[in-house]
C-alpha positions as CSV (number, residue, x, y, z in Angstrom):
1,M,23.3,7.0,3.3
2,H,23.1,10.8,3.6
3,N,21.9,11.0,0.0
4,G,18.7,9.1,0.7
5,K,18.0,10.7,4.1
6,N,15.8,13.6,2.9
7,K,13.8,11.8,0.3
8,L,10.0,11.3,0.3
9,Y,8.6,7.9,-0.5
10,I,5.2,6.3,-0.8
11,V,5.4,3.0,1.0
12,L,3.1,0.0,1.3
13,E,3.1,-1.8,4.6
14,I,2.0,-5.4,4.1
15,G,1.5,-7.4,7.3
16,D,-0.3,-10.0,9.3
17,F,-0.2,-11.0,13.0
18,R,3.4,-12.2,12.8
19,D,5.3,-10.1,10.3
20,C,5.2,-6.9,8.3
21,V,7.1,-5.7,5.3
22,R,7.5,-2.2,4.1
23,V,8.0,-1.7,0.3
24,R,9.1,1.7,-1.1
25,C,6.9,2.1,-4.2
26,I,7.3,5.7,-5.4
27,S,10.1,8.2,-4.8
28,L,8.8,11.8,-4.8
29,K,10.7,15.0,-5.3
30,S,10.0,18.0,-3.2
31,V,8.1,17.8,0.2
32,L,5.0,16.1,1.4
33,Y,2.7,19.2,1.5
34,A,3.5,19.8,-2.2
35,Y,1.5,16.8,-3.2
36,Q,-2.2,15.9,-3.0
37,F,-3.0,12.2,-2.9
38,T,-6.4,10.8,-4.1
39,A,-8.0,7.5,-4.8
40,T,-11.7,6.6,-5.3
41,S,-11.1,2.9,-4.6
42,Y,-8.6,0.8,-2.6
43,I,-5.9,-1.5,-4.0
44,E,-7.6,-4.2,-6.0
45,S,-5.0,-6.9,-6.0
46,M,-1.3,-7.8,-5.3
47,L,0.9,-10.5,-6.7
48,T,4.5,-11.5,-6.2
49,S,6.4,-12.8,-9.2
50,G,9.9,-13.8,-10.4
51,F,12.9,-14.9,-8.4
52,C,15.8,-12.9,-9.5
53,P,14.7,-10.2,-10.2
54,S,11.6,-10.3,-8.0
55,Y,8.5,-8.1,-8.4
56,L,5.5,-7.0,-6.5
57,S,2.6,-6.3,-8.9
58,I,-0.1,-4.0,-7.6
59,K,-3.4,-3.1,-9.2
60,W,-4.5,0.3,-7.9
61,P,-5.8,2.2,-10.9
62,T,-7.5,5.0,-9.0
63,F,-4.5,6.2,-7.0
64,N,-3.1,9.6,-8.1
65,A,-0.4,11.8,-6.6
66,T,-0.5,15.3,-7.9
67,H,2.3,17.9,-7.4
68,I,0.3,21.0,-6.6
69,A,2.8,23.6,-8.0
70,K,3.5,21.7,-11.3
71,N,0.1,20.1,-11.7
72,Q,2.0,16.9,-12.5
73,S,0.2,13.6,-11.8
74,L,1.8,10.3,-10.9
75,P,-0.1,7.0,-11.0
76,F,0.7,4.1,-8.8
77,P,3.4,1.9,-10.4
78,P,2.0,-1.5,-11.6
79,K,5.3,-3.3,-10.8
80,I,7.9,-2.7,-8.1
81,L,11.3,-4.4,-8.0
82,I,11.9,-6.1,-4.6
83,S,14.5,-8.4,-3.2
84,P,13.9,-12.2,-3.3
85,W,13.9,-12.2,0.5
86,K,11.1,-9.6,0.6
87,R,9.2,-11.5,-2.1
88,R,9.3,-14.6,0.1
89,R,8.1,-12.7,3.2
90,I,5.3,-10.9,1.3
91,R,4.2,-14.2,-0.3
92,K,3.9,-15.8,3.2
93,I,1.9,-12.9,4.4
94,L,-0.5,-12.9,1.4
95,L,-1.2,-16.6,1.9
96,N,-2.6,-15.8,5.4
97,Q,-6.3,-14.7,5.2
98,D,-5.9,-12.1,7.9
99,F,-3.4,-9.6,6.3
100,Y,-3.5,-5.9,5.9
101,V,-2.0,-3.4,3.4
102,L,-1.5,0.3,4.5
103,P,-0.3,3.1,2.3
104,L,2.3,5.2,4.2
105,V,4.5,8.2,3.5
106,E,8.2,7.9,4.6
107,Y,10.4,10.9,5.2
108,N,13.7,10.7,7.0
109,Q,12.8,7.2,8.3
110,N,9.6,8.4,9.8
111,F,6.3,6.9,8.7
112,R,2.7,8.2,8.7
113,L,-0.5,7.0,7.1
114,L,-1.1,8.4,3.6
115,D,-4.0,10.8,3.5
116,L,-6.2,10.0,0.5
117,S,-9.1,12.4,1.3
118,T,-9.8,15.7,-0.4
119,D,-11.6,17.4,2.4
120,E,-9.8,19.6,4.8
121,T,-11.5,18.5,8.0
122,P,-9.4,17.1,10.9
123,R,-9.6,13.4,11.3
124,D,-9.0,10.8,13.9
125,R,-5.8,8.8,13.3
126,S,-6.7,5.2,14.1
127,V,-6.5,1.9,12.2
128,I,-8.6,-1.2,12.8
129,V,-7.9,-4.0,10.4
130,N,-10.5,-6.3,8.8
131,V,-10.4,-9.9,10.1
132,A,-11.5,-12.2,7.4
133,E,-14.1,-14.9,8.2
134,T,-13.1,-18.3,7.0
135,S,-15.2,-21.2,6.0
136,L,-14.5,-24.9,5.2
137,N,-15.5,-24.2,1.6
138,D,-12.7,-21.7,1.1
139,Q,-9.9,-23.0,-1.1
140,P,-6.4,-22.1,-0.2
141,T,-4.9,-19.4,-2.3
142,R,-2.1,-20.5,-4.6
143,S,1.1,-18.5,-4.1
144,D,1.3,-17.5,-7.8
145,Q,-2.2,-16.0,-8.0
146,A,-3.1,-12.4,-7.4
147,V,-4.6,-11.8,-4.0
148,A,-7.5,-9.4,-3.5
149,V,-6.8,-6.8,-0.8
150,P,-9.7,-6.5,1.7
151,V,-10.8,-2.9,2.5
152,P,-10.8,-2.4,6.3
153,L,-14.1,-2.4,8.1
154,R,-12.9,0.7,9.8
155,G,-9.7,2.4,9.3
156,F,-7.8,5.6,8.6
157,P,-10.7,7.9,7.7
158,S,-9.4,8.8,4.3
159,T,-9.5,5.1,3.3
160,T,-12.9,4.1,4.8
161,G,-14.9,5.7,2.0
162,L,-13.1,3.9,-0.8
163,S,-15.2,1.4,-2.7
164,M,-14.4,-2.2,-3.3
165,S,-13.9,-3.0,-7.0
């Protein structure tokens, strides 16, 4: 327990109006201010697969974490190992049309929104999640298909300028 206490993680929070799941995606060495995080577009899709082992597949090609001192870049991993219980909970959330996905940074069991902007201006720290409009013509999403992640109408300012792909 003490070994993992001072580690830095990139975490995705996936949630809806009933539940939320946090998945550690990247373990980073060093400290938060040693990295610069950028993305020109938001997460394109997510998919849960497998049973044992279970995976969360994420398509986010424009994400980049750069260690400032070493000038070393890390892309977002395309597949993340998760427990079957988390896979079940995430699949249930992704079937709901009103879900959200937030990139977070975790340090010492404290979470904060991941800043993806490159400007140095102070920003408001608020999150408003997009509520999808449904119609009778919409077909239900199959649980084994990738789900497109909606970009929030308004959100953490570093994510509002990201384009939909």
